[in-house]
C-alpha positions as CSV (number, residue, x, y, z in Angstrom):
1,X,7.2,-4.8,4.3
2,X,8.5,-4.9,0.7
3,X,11.4,-2.6,-0.1
4,X,10.9,0.3,-2.6
5,X,13.5,0.0,-5.4
6,X,14.0,3.2,-7.4
7,X,15.8,2.8,-10.7
8,X,16.4,5.8,-13.1
9,X,18.4,6.2,-16.2
10,X,20.5,9.2,-15.5
11,X,20.1,11.0,-18.8
12,X,16.4,10.1,-19.1
13,X,16.8,8.5,-22.5
14,X,14.9,5.4,-23.5
15,X,16.7,4.7,-26.7
16,X,20.5,4.1,-26.8
17,X,22.8,3.2,-29.6
18,X,25.7,0.6,-29.7
19,X,28.7,2.2,-28.0
20,X,26.7,4.7,-25.9
21,X,27.3,4.8,-22.2
22,X,24.4,3.9,-20.1
23,X,24.4,5.5,-16.6
24,X,21.8,4.4,-14.1
25,X,21.1,5.3,-10.5
26,X,19.3,3.1,-8.0
27,X,18.3,3.2,-4.4
28,X,16.5,1.1,-1.8
29,X,13.9,2.6,0.5
30,X,11.1,1.5,2.8
31,X,13.0,-1.3,4.5
32,X,15.2,-1.4,7.6
33,X,18.9,-1.4,7.0
34,X,19.4,-4.8,8.7
35,X,16.8,-6.5,6.5
36,X,18.9,-6.3,3.4
37,X,21.5,-9.0,2.9
38,X,22.7,-8.1,-0.7
39,X,21.9,-6.1,-3.8
40,X,22.6,-7.1,-7.4
41,X,22.4,-4.7,-10.3
42,X,22.7,-5.8,-13.9
43,X,22.2,-4.6,-17.5
44,X,20.8,-7.5,-19.6
45,X,18.8,-8.6,-22.5
46,X,16.2,-11.3,-22.8
47,X,14.0,-12.8,-25.5
48,X,10.3,-13.4,-25.4
49,X,8.2,-15.4,-27.8
50,X,8.1,-18.7,-29.5
51,X,10.7,-21.3,-28.5
52,X,13.3,-21.2,-25.7
53,X,13.8,-17.9,-24.0
54,X,17.4,-16.6,-23.9
55,X,19.0,-14.2,-21.5
56,X,22.4,-12.5,-21.7
57,X,24.0,-10.4,-18.9
58,X,26.1,-7.5,-20.2
59,X,27.0,-5.9,-16.9
60,X,26.7,-7.2,-13.3
61,X,27.6,-6.0,-9.8
62,X,26.8,-7.4,-6.4
63,X,27.1,-5.6,-3.0
64,X,26.9,-7.3,0.3
65,X,26.5,-6.0,3.9
66,X,30.1,-6.9,4.8
67,X,31.7,-4.9,2.0
68,X,29.9,-1.6,2.7
69,X,31.0,0.9,5.3
70,X,28.4,0.8,8.1
71,X,26.6,-2.2,6.4
72,X,23.8,0.0,4.9
73,X,23.0,-1.0,1.3
74,X,20.1,1.5,1.0
75,X,22.3,4.3,-0.3
76,X,22.1,5.8,-3.8
77,X,24.3,3.9,-6.2
78,X,25.4,4.4,-9.7
79,X,26.3,2.0,-12.4
80,X,27.8,2.9,-15.8
81,X,28.6,0.7,-18.8
82,X,29.3,1.1,-22.5
83,X,26.6,-0.7,-24.4
84,X,27.6,-3.5,-26.9
85,X,27.0,-3.7,-30.6
86,X,24.4,-6.5,-30.3
87,X,21.9,-7.9,-29.9
88,X,19.7,-4.9,-30.8
89,X,16.3,-4.5,-29.3
90,X,13.7,-6.1,-31.6
91,X,10.0,-6.3,-31.5
92,X,9.1,-9.0,-33.9
93,X,6.0,-11.1,-34.3
94,X,7.6,-14.4,-33.3
95,X,10.4,-13.2,-31.1
96,X,11.2,-10.0,-29.1
97,X,14.6,-8.9,-27.8
98,X,14.3,-6.6,-24.8
99,X,17.0,-4.8,-22.8
100,X,16.7,-3.6,-19.2
101,X,18.4,-2.6,-16.0
102,X,17.5,-5.1,-13.3
103,X,18.0,-4.5,-9.6
104,X,17.5,-7.4,-7.2
105,X,17.4,-7.0,-3.4
106,X,18.0,-10.1,-1.2
107,X,16.3,-9.9,2.1
108,X,17.4,-11.7,5.3
109,X,14.2,-13.8,5.5
110,X,15.1,-15.5,2.3
111,X,13.0,-13.5,-0.1
112,X,14.2,-11.4,-3.0
113,X,12.5,-8.5,-4.8
114,X,13.3,-7.5,-8.4
115,X,12.6,-4.4,-10.4
116,X,13.4,-4.0,-14.1
117,X,13.7,-0.7,-15.9
118,X,13.5,-1.2,-19.7
119,X,15.3,0.6,-22.4
120,X,15.9,0.1,-26.1
121,X,19.3,-0.6,-27.8
122,X,19.3,0.5,-31.4
123,X,16.5,1.7,-33.5
124,X,15.3,-1.3,-35.4
125,X,11.6,-0.7,-36.3
126,X,9.0,-2.9,-34.9
127,X,7.6,-5.5,-37.2
128,X,4.0,-4.8,-38.2
129,X,2.0,-7.5,-40.0
130,X,-0.5,-6.1,-42.5
131,X,-3.7,-8.0,-42.8
132,X,-4.2,-9.2,-46.3
133,X,-7.8,-9.0,-47.6
134,X,-8.8,-12.2,-49.3
135,X,-10.7,-12.1,-52.5
136,X,-14.1,-13.8,-52.4
């Protein structure tokens, strides 16, 4: 059975500005305690589009069974980080820069399950190409 991974931005915002504090809560359900080996949570950006795709990790935390009292990694957790000045979210025609909170659960049988919760850093407007009418 696949674990259910819940991720929620605490203040419910979707748009943040550089220097804002992002607070996120995440929890694992629907799987037995002894099936989870580790959990990783990160705040990162990645590019999409033409050319090589880039990825940058702004915040990272990892929890393993051995470091948690009782060995239960399913409990509600909170991460908090101050967001950087760049790169800002950008929805261009050729390239896009997207931010997200990513939670990855590593299961004992060698499988991992990932959930991403997107958000926007900055308020750069999306690029819209206007179609130019050609004269005949």
